[in-house]
C-alpha positions in Angstrom: 0.0 0.0 0.0 2.9 2.4 0.6 3.7 2.6 -3.2 0.0 3.3 -3.8 -0.1 5.9 -1.1 2.9 7.5 -2.8 1.0 7.3 -6.1 -1.9 9.2 -4.6 0.3 11.9 -3.2 2.2 12.2 -6.5 -1.1 12.5 -8.4 -2.4 15.2 -5.9 0.9 17.1 -6.2 0.6 17.0 -10.0 -3.0 18.2 -10.0 -2.4 20.9 -7.4 0.4 22.4 -9.4 -2.3 23.7 -11.8 -3.9 25.7 -8.9 -3.2 29.4 -8.9 -3.2 29.3 -5.1 -1.0 27.0 -3.1 -3.1 24.3 -1.6 -2.6 21.1 0.4 -5.2 18.6 1.4 -6.4 18.6 5.0 -6.6 14.8 5.0 -5.4 11.9 2.8 -6.2 8.6 4.4 -6.5 5.1 3.1 -10.1 3.9 3.7 -9.4 1.0 6.1 -12.8 -0.6 6.3 -13.5 -4.3 6.3 -16.5 -4.1 4.0 -14.7 -1.8 1.5 -11.7 -4.2 1.4 -14.0 -7.2 0.9 -16.3 -5.6 -1.7 -13.6 -3.7 -3.7 -10.8 -6.2 -3.5 -7.8 -5.1 -5.6 -8.7 -1.4 -5.2 -7.1 1.0 -2.7 -9.5 3.8 -1.9 -8.3 7.1 -0.3 -10.5 9.6 1.6 -9.3 13.1 0.7 -10.5 16.4 2.2 -9.6 20.0 1.7 -10.3 22.7 4.3 -13.3 24.8 3.5 -13.0 27.4 6.3 -12.7 30.3 6.5 -13.2 30.3 2.7 -13.5 27.3 0.5 -10.6 27.4 -2.0 -11.2 27.0 -5.7 -9.8 23.5 -6.6 -8.5 22.3 -9.9 -11.1 20.4 -12.0 -10.2 16.7 -11.0 -10.6 17.6 -7.3 -13.5 18.4 -4.9 -13.5 19.4 -1.2 -14.6 15.9 -0.1 -13.6 13.1 -2.5 -12.2 9.6 -3.0 -9.2 8.6 -5.0 -9.3 5.1 -6.4 -6.0 3.3 -7.1 -5.8 0.1 -9.1 -2.7 -1.6 -10.3 -1.6 -0.5 -13.8 -4.4 2.0 -14.1 -4.6 5.8 -13.8 -5.9 7.2 -10.5 -9.7 7.7 -10.6 -11.2 10.7 -8.8 -14.6 10.1 -7.3 -15.7 13.7 -6.7 -19.3 13.5 -5.8 -22.5 11.4 -5.4 -23.0 11.0 -9.1 -19.5 9.8 -9.7 -19.9 7.4 -6.8 -23.1 6.0 -8.2 -21.4 5.3 -11.5 -18.4 3.6 -9.7 -20.8 1.5 -7.6 -22.9 0.4 -10.6 -19.8 -0.6 -12.5 -18.1 -2.4 -9.5 -21.0 -4.2 -7.9 -21.7 -6.9 -10.4 -22.0 -10.2 -8.4 -24.4 -9.6 -5.5 -26.7 -12.7 -5.2 -27.6 -13.0 -1.5 -28.4 -10.9 1.6 -24.9 -11.2 3.1 -23.3 -9.9 0.0 -25.8 -7.1 -0.3 -25.2 -6.1 3.3 -21.4 -5.9 2.8 -22.0 -4.0 -0.5 -24.3 -1.4 1.1 -22.0 -0.9 4.1 -19.0 -0.4 1.8 -21.1 2.0 -0.3 -22.1 3.9 2.8 -18.5 4.3 3.9 -17.7 5.7 0.5 -20.7 8.0 0.6 -19.6 9.3 4.0 -16.2 10.2 2.4 -17.8 12.4 -0.3 -20.5 13.8 2.0 -20.6 17.4 3.2 -19.5 16.1 6.6 -16.8 13.9 5.1 -14.0 15.1 7.5 -16.0 14.0 10.6 -16.2 10.5 11.9 -19.6 8.7 11.5 -21.4 6.6 14.0 -22.6 3.0 13.7 -24.8 2.4 10.7 -28.4 1.3 10.6 -28.7 -1.4 7.9 -31.7 -3.1 6.2 -31.6 -5.9 3.6 -34.8 -7.3 2.2 -35.9 -9.5 -0.8 -38.5 -8.0 -3.0 -39.5 -10.6 -5.6 -36.3 -11.5 -7.5 -34.4 -8.3 -6.3 -32.5 -7.5 -3.1 -32.9 -4.0 -1.6 -30.2 -2.9 0.8 -30.3 0.4 2.7 -27.7 1.8 5.2 -27.6 5.1 7.0 -25.3 6.7 9.5 -25.0 10.1 11.2 -21.7 12.1 11.7 -20.5 12.8 15.1 -21.1 16.3 16.7 -20.8 19.1 15.8 -21.8 17.9 12.3 -25.4 17.0 11.9 -27.8 15.0 9.7 -27.2 11.7 8.1 -26.0 9.9 4.9 -28.2 7.2 3.5 -27.5 4.8 0.7 -30.2 2.6 -1.0 -29.3 0.0 -3.6 -31.4 -2.5 -5.5 -29.7 -5.6 -7.0 -31.5 -7.6 -9.7 -31.7 -11.3 -10.1 -28.5 -11.1 -12.2 -26.6 -9.7 -9.2 -26.1 -6.3 -10.8 -27.3 -2.8 -10.0 -27.7 0.2 -12.2 -27.0 3.9 -11.4 -30.7 4.6 -11.3 -31.2 1.9 -8.7 -28.7 3.6 -6.4 -29.8 6.5 -4.1 -27.4 8.5 -2.1 -29.0 11.0 0.2 -26.6 13.4 2.0 -28.4 15.4 4.7 -25.3 16.3 6.6 -24.2 19.7 7.8 -20.8 21.0 8.5 -21.1 22.4 12.0 -18.6 24.9 13.4 -15.4 25.6 11.5 -13.1 24.7 14.3 -12.8 21.0 13.3 -12.5 21.7 9.5 
């Protein structure tokens, strides 16, 4: 992982050189989550945050203030900048979900990634509430969690997997109702 961490830092340095203002990320951490490692085996995913207080800086195009960098062997680094990019990534990556246990792991991994791109992405989140049910031939999985104080709200992910084990971007809902709270922790 050290070489991949170096690859993320090198990529960030390269992208940030295009910025007219000198910037540095507030946080670059490997996402060390059991479900993320299980569901996205072979990928290294990094949670990246930029400070937004007192003024949110203008970032170069490939970046956003709360984002994920996906590192795969022998592939360019992929920036997952927002909910829409995350939906596309999830729909592409989750292709073999056939039972409730797999759906539970997938929705928990998706929730962890949605937390990283949420408005409260730099705050830790509490324990998730998870629901996995069968509806005819489909499996519907939902997970939600709230950030710790002073942030507020919650992030919720809902995914529906068809009988073929796949999901589509339109079958994925990411609802970010988080708030940022006071600037002292940003």
